[in-house]
LUMFISE-657973 format. One record per residue (C-alpha): residue number from 1; residue in three letters; x, y, z. Coordinates in nm, 3 decimals. Example, Ala and Ser with C-alpha at 12.3 -4.5 7.8 and 13.67 -1.06 7.14 Angstrom:
2
<node 1, 'ALA', <1.230, -0.450, 0.780>>
<node 2, 'SER', <1.367, -0.106, 0.714>>
***
This chain:
117
<node 1, 'UNK', <35.870, 23.706, 18.469>>
<node 2, 'UNK', <35.858, 23.470, 18.129>>
<node 3, 'UNK', <36.051, 23.635, 17.831>>
<node 4, 'UNK', <36.034, 23.475, 17.467>>
<node 5, 'UNK', <36.282, 23.603, 17.265>>
<node 6, 'UNK', <36.259, 23.561, 16.864>>
<node 7, 'UNK', <36.479, 23.663, 16.536>>
<node 8, 'UNK', <36.631, 23.495, 16.245>>
<node 9, 'UNK', <36.942, 23.337, 16.277>>
<node 10, 'UNK', <37.206, 23.521, 16.359>>
<node 11, 'UNK', <37.018, 23.796, 16.507>>
<node 12, 'UNK', <37.196, 23.786, 16.827>>
<node 13, 'UNK', <36.905, 23.588, 17.038>>
<node 14, 'UNK', <37.119, 23.341, 17.245>>
<node 15, 'UNK', <37.388, 23.622, 17.321>>
<node 16, 'UNK', <37.098, 23.830, 17.440>>
<node 17, 'UNK', <36.901, 23.545, 17.672>>
<node 18, 'UNK', <37.233, 23.449, 17.829>>
<node 19, 'UNK', <37.303, 23.793, 17.916>>
<node 20, 'UNK', <36.953, 23.856, 18.053>>
<node 21, 'UNK', <37.005, 23.524, 18.267>>
<node 22, 'UNK', <37.326, 23.618, 18.389>>
<node 23, 'UNK', <37.186, 23.953, 18.530>>
<node 24, 'UNK', <36.863, 23.817, 18.649>>
<node 25, 'UNK', <36.907, 23.470, 18.719>>
<node 26, 'UNK', <36.618, 23.401, 18.546>>
<node 27, 'UNK', <36.693, 23.031, 18.343>>
<node 28, 'UNK', <36.754, 23.094, 17.957>>
<node 29, 'UNK', <36.665, 22.792, 17.739>>
<node 30, 'UNK', <36.795, 22.793, 17.324>>
<node 31, 'UNK', <36.459, 22.599, 17.180>>
<node 32, 'UNK', <36.733, 22.448, 16.910>>
<node 33, 'UNK', <36.834, 22.223, 17.173>>
<node 34, 'UNK', <36.494, 22.141, 17.238>>
<node 35, 'UNK', <36.465, 22.036, 16.880>>
<node 36, 'UNK', <36.823, 21.847, 16.849>>
<node 37, 'UNK', <37.022, 21.624, 17.072>>
<node 38, 'UNK', <37.390, 21.589, 17.005>>
<node 39, 'UNK', <37.455, 21.211, 16.899>>
<node 40, 'UNK', <37.804, 21.160, 16.780>>
<node 41, 'UNK', <37.646, 20.860, 16.580>>
<node 42, 'UNK', <37.480, 21.075, 16.324>>
<node 43, 'UNK', <37.680, 21.222, 16.010>>
<node 44, 'UNK', <37.568, 21.624, 16.189>>
<node 45, 'UNK', <37.678, 21.534, 16.535>>
<node 46, 'UNK', <37.354, 21.547, 16.618>>
<node 47, 'UNK', <36.965, 21.430, 16.564>>
<node 48, 'UNK', <36.631, 21.554, 16.558>>
<node 49, 'UNK', <36.436, 21.470, 16.862>>
<node 50, 'UNK', <36.106, 21.317, 16.825>>
<node 51, 'UNK', <35.782, 21.503, 16.880>>
<node 52, 'UNK', <35.741, 21.336, 17.194>>
<node 53, 'UNK', <36.083, 21.418, 17.342>>
<node 54, 'UNK', <36.026, 21.733, 17.218>>
<node 55, 'UNK', <35.674, 21.843, 17.349>>
<node 56, 'UNK', <35.801, 21.668, 17.710>>
<node 57, 'UNK', <36.104, 21.931, 17.715>>
<node 58, 'UNK', <35.943, 22.202, 17.620>>
<node 59, 'UNK', <35.611, 22.165, 17.854>>
<node 60, 'UNK', <35.872, 22.103, 18.157>>
<node 61, 'UNK', <36.004, 22.478, 18.021>>
<node 62, 'UNK', <35.674, 22.642, 18.016>>
<node 63, 'UNK', <35.589, 22.476, 18.345>>
<node 64, 'UNK', <35.880, 22.705, 18.534>>
<node 65, 'UNK', <35.745, 23.063, 18.724>>
<node 66, 'UNK', <36.014, 23.215, 18.521>>
<node 67, 'UNK', <36.202, 23.167, 18.181>>
<node 68, 'UNK', <36.399, 23.322, 17.925>>
<node 69, 'UNK', <36.332, 23.108, 17.577>>
<node 70, 'UNK', <36.451, 23.238, 17.259>>
<node 71, 'UNK', <36.400, 23.053, 16.904>>
<node 72, 'UNK', <36.348, 23.200, 16.519>>
<node 73, 'UNK', <35.965, 23.185, 16.628>>
<node 74, 'UNK', <35.881, 22.826, 16.492>>
<node 75, 'UNK', <35.470, 22.754, 16.530>>
<node 76, 'UNK', <35.544, 22.457, 16.719>>
<node 77, 'UNK', <35.665, 22.675, 17.010>>
<node 78, 'UNK', <35.356, 22.914, 16.970>>
<node 79, 'UNK', <35.270, 22.850, 17.333>>
<node 80, 'UNK', <35.547, 23.007, 17.473>>
<node 81, 'UNK', <35.504, 23.318, 17.298>>
<node 82, 'UNK', <35.132, 23.310, 17.407>>
<node 83, 'UNK', <35.257, 23.274, 17.789>>
<node 84, 'UNK', <35.497, 23.551, 17.770>>
<node 85, 'UNK', <35.502, 23.826, 17.995>>
<node 86, 'UNK', <35.746, 23.966, 17.774>>
<node 87, 'UNK', <35.852, 23.926, 17.373>>
<node 88, 'UNK', <36.191, 24.050, 17.255>>
<node 89, 'UNK', <36.188, 24.085, 16.846>>
<node 90, 'UNK', <36.500, 24.109, 16.701>>
<node 91, 'UNK', <36.570, 24.254, 16.359>>
<node 92, 'UNK', <36.903, 24.284, 16.243>>
<node 93, 'UNK', <37.036, 24.410, 15.946>>
<node 94, 'UNK', <37.133, 24.119, 15.641>>
<node 95, 'UNK', <37.523, 24.210, 15.635>>
<node 96, 'UNK', <37.553, 24.216, 15.982>>
<node 97, 'UNK', <37.376, 23.871, 15.968>>
<node 98, 'UNK', <37.582, 23.735, 15.700>>
<node 99, 'UNK', <37.916, 23.804, 15.888>>
<node 100, 'UNK', <37.781, 23.636, 16.188>>
<node 101, 'UNK', <37.685, 23.361, 15.972>>
<node 102, 'UNK', <38.007, 23.325, 15.843>>
<node 103, 'UNK', <38.221, 23.343, 16.141>>
<node 104, 'UNK', <37.987, 23.087, 16.361>>
<node 105, 'UNK', <38.007, 22.847, 16.069>>
<node 106, 'UNK', <38.409, 22.894, 16.112>>
<node 107, 'UNK', <38.444, 22.874, 16.496>>
<node 108, 'UNK', <38.205, 22.539, 16.488>>
<node 109, 'UNK', <38.414, 22.380, 16.198>>
<node 110, 'UNK', <38.737, 22.457, 16.392>>
<node 111, 'UNK', <38.558, 22.333, 16.722>>
<node 112, 'UNK', <38.546, 22.636, 16.906>>
<node 113, 'UNK', <38.208, 22.719, 16.904>>
<node 114, 'UNK', <37.957, 22.417, 17.025>>
<node 115, 'UNK', <37.665, 22.355, 16.784>>
<node 116, 'UNK', <37.340, 22.157, 16.887>>
<node 117, 'UNK', <37.179, 22.140, 16.553>>
***
């Protein structure tokens, strides 16, 4: 089964992808981690991957029999949408998203939550 979860920032994509992965055993991929790599020497603690690096990683995901992908719907990852057996669109009210963004920012700045971007 190939599942593509799409939604805005703080819509719950990562949480849903992890929960489905945990219950089904299907590997889960966060496309922010395909776009960015940790780099402690960079001012923000990460850097954007080159197009070549990104494309190799993404194509490796697409060759798998089963996967769960979560993303905000970037055009460069459209092939994942096209191959998906199921597409899940998350639409969350703005106030809920704003609260989640603030809580995430606090947790990441306190070092309680990891951030790959």
